[in-house]
C-alpha positions as CSV (number, residue, x, y, z in Angstrom):
1,M,-48.1,-9.3,68.1
2,K,-50.0,-7.1,65.7
3,S,-46.9,-6.4,63.6
4,R,-46.2,-10.1,63.5
5,N,-49.6,-10.8,62.1
6,L,-49.1,-8.0,59.5
7,V,-45.8,-9.5,58.4
8,T,-47.4,-13.0,58.1
9,M,-50.3,-11.6,56.1
10,F,-47.9,-9.7,53.8
11,I,-45.8,-12.8,53.2
12,L,-48.9,-14.9,52.4
13,F,-50.2,-12.2,50.1
14,M,-46.9,-12.1,48.2
15,L,-46.8,-15.9,47.9
16,V,-50.4,-15.9,46.5
17,L,-49.5,-13.1,44.1
18,L,-46.4,-14.8,42.8
19,T,-48.2,-18.2,42.4
20,Y,-51.0,-16.7,40.3
21,S,-48.6,-14.5,38.2
22,C,-46.7,-17.6,37.1
23,E,-49.9,-18.9,35.5
24,L,-50.4,-15.8,33.3
25,K,-50.0,-16.3,29.5
26,R,-47.2,-14.2,28.1
27,S,-46.1,-13.4,24.6
28,N,-42.4,-14.0,24.0
29,P,-41.2,-13.7,20.4
30,L,-38.4,-16.1,21.0
31,D,-40.6,-18.8,22.4
32,P,-40.6,-21.8,20.0
33,D,-44.3,-22.3,20.7
34,S,-45.2,-18.8,19.5
35,N,-46.5,-18.1,16.0
36,T,-43.8,-15.5,15.2
37,N,-41.3,-18.0,13.8
38,I,-38.3,-16.2,15.4
39,Y,-35.7,-18.6,16.7
40,V,-32.3,-18.1,18.2
41,P,-29.6,-19.7,15.9
42,D,-28.1,-22.9,17.1
43,R,-24.7,-22.8,18.8
44,V,-21.7,-23.3,16.5
45,V,-19.9,-26.6,16.9
46,G,-16.6,-28.0,15.6
47,L,-14.5,-24.8,15.6
48,N,-10.9,-25.4,14.7
49,A,-8.1,-22.8,14.3
50,A,-4.8,-23.1,12.4
51,G,-2.1,-20.4,12.4
52,S,0.1,-19.5,9.5
53,G,3.5,-21.3,9.4
54,P,7.0,-20.0,9.9
55,G,8.4,-17.5,7.4
56,V,5.0,-16.2,6.2
57,L,5.1,-12.5,5.8
58,S,1.3,-11.9,6.2
59,K,0.3,-13.6,9.4
60,Y,-3.2,-15.1,9.6
61,V,-5.4,-17.7,11.3
62,E,-7.7,-20.0,9.3
63,L,-10.9,-20.9,11.2
64,R,-13.1,-23.8,10.2
65,W,-16.4,-24.9,11.8
66,S,-19.5,-26.9,11.1
67,K,-22.2,-24.9,9.3
68,N,-25.6,-24.5,10.9
69,Q,-28.1,-26.0,8.5
70,E,-31.1,-23.9,9.4
71,N,-32.0,-20.5,10.9
72,T,-28.6,-18.9,10.2
73,D,-27.7,-16.0,7.9
74,G,-24.1,-15.7,9.0
75,Y,-21.5,-15.8,11.7
76,Y,-19.6,-13.4,14.0
77,I,-16.0,-14.1,14.7
78,Y,-14.5,-13.1,18.1
79,M,-10.8,-13.1,19.2
80,G,-9.1,-13.0,22.5
81,L,-5.6,-13.2,23.9
82,A,-6.4,-15.9,26.5
83,Y,-9.1,-18.5,26.9
84,N,-10.7,-16.5,29.7
85,S,-10.1,-13.0,28.4
86,A,-12.5,-10.6,26.9
87,Y,-13.3,-11.5,23.3
88,K,-13.6,-8.8,20.7
89,K,-15.7,-9.1,17.6
90,V,-13.1,-9.1,14.7
91,G,-15.1,-10.1,11.7
92,W,-18.1,-11.8,10.2
93,T,-19.0,-14.1,7.3
94,S,-22.3,-14.9,5.6
95,N,-23.9,-18.3,5.4
96,V,-23.8,-18.6,1.5
97,N,-21.4,-21.4,1.2
98,P,-23.3,-24.6,0.3
99,D,-20.7,-26.9,2.0
100,S,-21.3,-28.4,5.4
101,T,-18.3,-26.5,6.8
102,L,-17.2,-22.9,6.6
103,S,-13.8,-21.3,6.8
104,K,-12.6,-17.8,7.3
105,I,-9.1,-16.2,7.2
106,V,-8.4,-13.7,10.0
107,P,-5.3,-11.5,9.2
108,L,-3.1,-10.7,12.2
109,D,-0.2,-8.3,12.9
110,A,2.1,-10.3,15.1
111,P,3.0,-13.9,16.0
112,G,1.7,-15.5,19.1
113,F,-1.2,-17.4,20.6
114,Y,-4.8,-16.3,19.7
115,Y,-8.1,-17.6,20.9
116,F,-11.3,-17.6,18.9
117,K,-15.0,-18.1,19.3
118,V,-17.8,-18.0,16.7
119,S,-21.5,-17.3,17.0
120,A,-24.3,-17.6,14.5
121,Y,-26.7,-14.8,13.7
122,K,-30.1,-14.5,12.0
123,Y,-31.5,-11.3,10.5
124,Y,-35.1,-10.4,11.5
125,G,-35.0,-6.8,10.6
126,S,-37.3,-4.9,8.3
127,S,-34.8,-4.1,5.5
128,A,-35.1,-6.1,2.3
129,S,-31.3,-6.5,2.0
130,L,-29.0,-7.5,4.9
131,P,-27.1,-4.6,6.3
132,N,-23.5,-5.0,7.4
133,P,-23.9,-6.9,10.8
134,I,-20.8,-5.2,12.3
135,E,-21.8,-1.6,11.4
136,D,-25.6,-2.0,12.1
137,S,-26.5,-4.9,14.4
138,S,-30.2,-3.9,14.8
139,G,-32.5,-6.6,13.6
140,Y,-29.9,-9.3,14.2
141,L,-30.5,-12.1,16.7
142,E,-27.2,-13.7,17.8
143,G,-26.8,-17.3,19.2
144,S,-24.5,-18.5,21.9
145,L,-20.7,-18.4,21.5
146,S,-19.0,-21.6,20.5
147,E,-16.3,-23.2,22.6
148,W,-12.9,-21.5,22.1
149,A,-10.2,-22.7,19.7
150,I,-6.6,-21.8,20.0
151,A,-4.1,-21.1,17.2
152,H,-0.4,-20.4,17.3
153,V,1.0,-18.0,14.6
154,D,4.7,-18.6,14.0
155,D,7.3,-15.9,13.6
């Protein structure tokens, strides 16, 4: 009976502790209500992929997507060999194009089906100039990956 009372008291103590800890103020730099002005870039939408046609010697895929209007310095490009495969970062592009859409050519070695995703990034590092986001990703905050797009590259 005594151990049962101890277990009950311990459970009540943990519930009280958890309840009060949820009320504590915390500082999260990614919280939109904080004063740090650090925001995760919006998810990229409208991704389309088109493969090079038949008879082209240098195989490629052209990617197009809707540009994020705010809070984005550039985009990472990911490629996979199936829609549910692991995607590998294969390139990046900056957000300097004034148009509402962006495009990027990704060179390929062989014909086949290729799957792509794109994510936006924002630089919050301390360097005055943006370092290469593939070689040095410190200071970069990356948004969610887009929906996948498929492209067929002809022989």
